[in-house]
C-alpha positions as CSV (number, residue, x, y, z in Angstrom):
1,L,60.5,-9.1,64.4
2,M,58.4,-8.4,67.5
3,A,55.3,-7.9,65.3
4,F,55.8,-11.5,64.0
5,E,56.5,-12.7,67.6
6,E,60.1,-13.6,66.7
7,Y,61.2,-12.4,70.2
8,E,64.5,-14.4,70.3
9,E,65.7,-12.8,67.1
10,A,64.4,-9.4,68.1
11,A,66.3,-9.7,71.5
12,K,69.5,-10.5,69.6
13,K,69.1,-7.3,67.5
14,F,68.4,-5.2,70.5
15,L,71.5,-6.5,72.3
16,K,73.5,-5.7,69.2
17,A,72.1,-2.2,69.2
18,I,73.1,-1.8,72.9
19,V,76.7,-3.0,72.1
20,L,76.9,-0.5,69.2
21,N,75.6,2.2,71.4
22,N,78.3,1.6,74.0
23,E,80.8,2.1,71.2
24,N,79.3,5.4,70.0
25,Q,77.7,7.2,72.9
26,S,76.8,10.2,70.7
27,E,74.1,8.1,69.1
28,S,72.3,7.2,72.3
29,W,69.2,9.3,72.1
30,Y,67.0,6.2,71.5
31,I,68.7,3.7,73.8
32,Y,66.1,3.8,76.6
33,Q,63.6,2.5,74.0
34,T,66.0,-0.4,73.1
35,Y,66.2,-1.5,76.7
36,I,62.4,-1.4,77.1
37,K,61.8,-3.3,73.9
38,L,64.4,-5.8,75.0
39,G,62.6,-6.2,78.3
40,T,59.3,-6.8,76.5
41,C,61.0,-9.5,74.4
42,Y,62.3,-11.2,77.5
43,K,58.9,-11.0,79.1
44,A,57.4,-12.8,76.0
45,L,60.1,-15.4,76.3
46,E,59.3,-15.9,80.0
47,K,62.8,-14.7,81.0
48,Y,61.3,-12.5,83.7
49,E,64.5,-11.6,85.6
50,L,66.1,-10.3,82.4
51,A,62.9,-8.6,81.5
52,V,62.8,-6.7,84.8
53,K,66.4,-5.8,84.6
54,N,66.1,-4.3,81.1
55,L,62.8,-2.5,81.8
56,E,64.3,-1.0,84.9
57,K,67.4,0.1,83.0
58,G,65.2,1.7,80.4
59,K,63.3,3.6,83.1
60,D,66.6,4.8,84.6
61,L,67.7,6.1,81.2
62,I,64.4,7.9,80.7
63,N,64.5,9.5,84.1
64,N,68.1,10.6,83.6
65,G,68.0,11.7,80.0
66,V,64.6,12.3,78.4
67,K,63.6,16.0,78.6
68,D,60.3,16.0,76.7
69,P,57.6,15.3,79.3
70,D,55.2,13.6,76.9
71,T,57.8,11.2,75.6
72,K,59.0,10.5,79.1
73,Q,55.5,9.8,80.3
74,K,54.7,7.5,77.3
75,W,57.8,5.3,77.8
76,L,57.5,5.2,81.6
77,T,53.9,4.1,81.2
78,I,54.9,1.3,78.8
79,A,57.8,0.1,81.0
80,N,55.6,0.2,84.1
81,L,52.8,-1.7,82.4
82,F,55.1,-4.6,81.5
83,L,56.7,-4.6,85.0
84,E,53.2,-4.8,86.5
85,Q,52.3,-7.8,84.2
86,I,55.5,-9.6,85.2
87,L,54.7,-9.1,88.9
88,Q,51.3,-10.7,88.3
89,L,52.9,-13.6,86.5
90,T,55.6,-14.4,89.1
């Protein structure tokens, strides 16, 4: 959906994934990616406050749960890039 710029629909799917994750914590290895992707959807929709909230949540989850340094660095870089872009837009 994001590749086709259907950000509203993508955001709905990411929100559903977050709800499902909250119901089954044992499946939460990917959840930081979900928050970051949700944040990027909100950025594209110009919902900057929601974008920042979700990007920061993704960063918190990375810092508290991702052990692999390469994965950690990759996703922190992505989140920080979008946060920087939002700061420039607002």
